[in-house]
C-alpha positions as CSV (number, residue, x, y, z in Angstrom):
1,M,-240.5,27.8,-79.4
2,K,-242.6,29.7,-81.1
3,R,-246.1,29.5,-79.8
4,N,-248.6,27.5,-82.6
5,T,-251.9,25.9,-82.5
6,V,-252.8,22.8,-84.3
7,K,-256.5,22.4,-85.3
8,R,-257.8,18.8,-84.7
9,P,-261.1,16.9,-85.8
10,W,-261.2,16.6,-82.1
11,G,-260.3,20.1,-81.0
12,Y,-256.9,21.7,-81.0
13,F,-253.7,21.9,-79.0
14,T,-251.6,24.6,-78.5
15,N,-247.2,24.8,-77.7
16,L,-246.5,26.7,-75.3
17,E,-243.3,26.2,-74.2
18,S,-240.2,23.8,-74.8
19,G,-236.8,22.7,-73.5
20,M,-234.0,20.1,-73.2
21,G,-236.4,16.8,-73.2
22,W,-239.6,18.4,-71.7
23,H,-242.7,20.4,-73.8
24,L,-245.9,21.9,-72.2
25,K,-249.0,22.5,-74.1
26,T,-252.9,23.0,-73.8
27,I,-255.5,20.6,-75.5
28,G,-258.9,21.6,-76.0
29,I,-261.6,18.7,-77.0
30,K,-264.6,19.2,-78.5
31,P,-267.7,18.0,-77.6
32,N,-268.5,14.5,-78.2
33,S,-265.0,14.1,-79.2
34,R,-262.4,11.9,-78.2
35,L,-258.1,11.6,-79.5
36,S,-256.9,8.3,-80.8
37,L,-256.0,5.5,-78.8
38,Q,-251.9,5.9,-79.3
39,S,-249.1,5.1,-77.2
40,H,-245.3,6.8,-77.8
41,R,-242.1,5.2,-77.2
42,K,-239.9,7.6,-76.3
43,R,-242.2,10.1,-73.6
44,S,-244.3,10.1,-71.1
45,E,-247.2,12.6,-70.4
46,T,-249.1,14.2,-67.2
47,W,-252.3,16.1,-67.9
48,I,-253.7,18.6,-65.6
49,V,-257.6,18.9,-66.2
50,V,-258.2,23.0,-66.4
51,E,-261.7,23.0,-67.5
52,G,-264.7,20.9,-68.7
53,D,-265.7,17.4,-68.4
54,I,-262.8,14.7,-69.5
55,G,-262.5,11.0,-69.4
56,S,-259.2,9.5,-70.0
57,V,-258.7,5.6,-71.0
58,V,-254.8,4.9,-70.0
59,R,-253.6,1.1,-70.3
60,G,-257.4,0.3,-70.4
61,R,-258.9,1.7,-67.6
62,E,-261.5,4.5,-68.1
63,M,-261.9,7.0,-65.7
64,R,-263.7,10.5,-65.6
65,H,-261.9,13.6,-64.4
66,R,-262.6,16.9,-62.7
67,V,-260.7,20.2,-62.8
68,G,-257.5,20.1,-60.9
69,D,-257.0,16.2,-61.5
70,V,-254.1,15.0,-62.6
71,I,-253.5,11.7,-64.9
72,R,-250.2,10.4,-65.9
73,V,-249.0,8.6,-69.1
74,P,-245.9,6.2,-68.9
75,K,-243.7,5.8,-71.9
76,R,-245.6,2.5,-74.3
77,A,-248.9,2.7,-72.1
78,K,-252.3,3.2,-74.4
79,H,-253.6,5.9,-73.8
80,R,-256.8,8.4,-75.2
81,L,-258.9,11.6,-73.9
82,F,-262.4,12.3,-74.7
83,S,-265.2,14.4,-73.9
84,K,-268.7,14.7,-73.8
85,R,-269.7,18.5,-73.2
86,G,-265.8,19.6,-74.1
87,G,-262.5,20.3,-72.0
88,T,-259.5,21.6,-71.7
89,L,-256.1,20.2,-70.2
90,V,-252.3,21.2,-69.8
91,E,-250.1,18.4,-70.9
92,I,-246.3,18.2,-69.5
93,G,-244.4,15.8,-72.0
94,F,-241.5,14.5,-71.1
95,G,-238.8,12.5,-73.2
96,V,-238.6,12.9,-77.1
97,F,-241.1,14.6,-79.1
98,D,-241.5,14.2,-82.7
99,E,-244.4,12.8,-85.0
100,D,-243.1,9.4,-85.6
101,D,-243.6,8.3,-82.0
102,I,-247.4,8.2,-82.6
103,I,-248.5,4.8,-82.2
104,R,-252.1,4.7,-83.2
105,Y,-254.3,1.5,-82.4
106,E,-257.7,2.9,-83.5
107,D,-258.6,6.4,-84.4
108,D,-262.8,7.8,-85.2
109,Y,-260.9,10.0,-88.2
110,G,-258.9,7.3,-90.5
111,R,-255.7,8.4,-89.1
112,T,-252.7,6.2,-89.3
């Protein structure tokens, strides 16, 4: 897998490595930003907070996280990340990965 960083209005993600049915990437969230409320039919995600101030909403439950915390997102669960001061996570995803698998319910940036 070729490493590449993709900029988004809320920050960035960098693809680090992938194999059959899994991927590893970092996610950087800008201060006062949040990702879309979304779900995936074909993949689950596990996030590990490595830096900063991170919040999550998974299945309607909002939580705050510290460095070292692990957040699990099952397939089909509505979820989002946000940060007031900015932060970084490592994501490990399991399943099938394609952009068509993102179902957005709310998005601050007008994406559908």
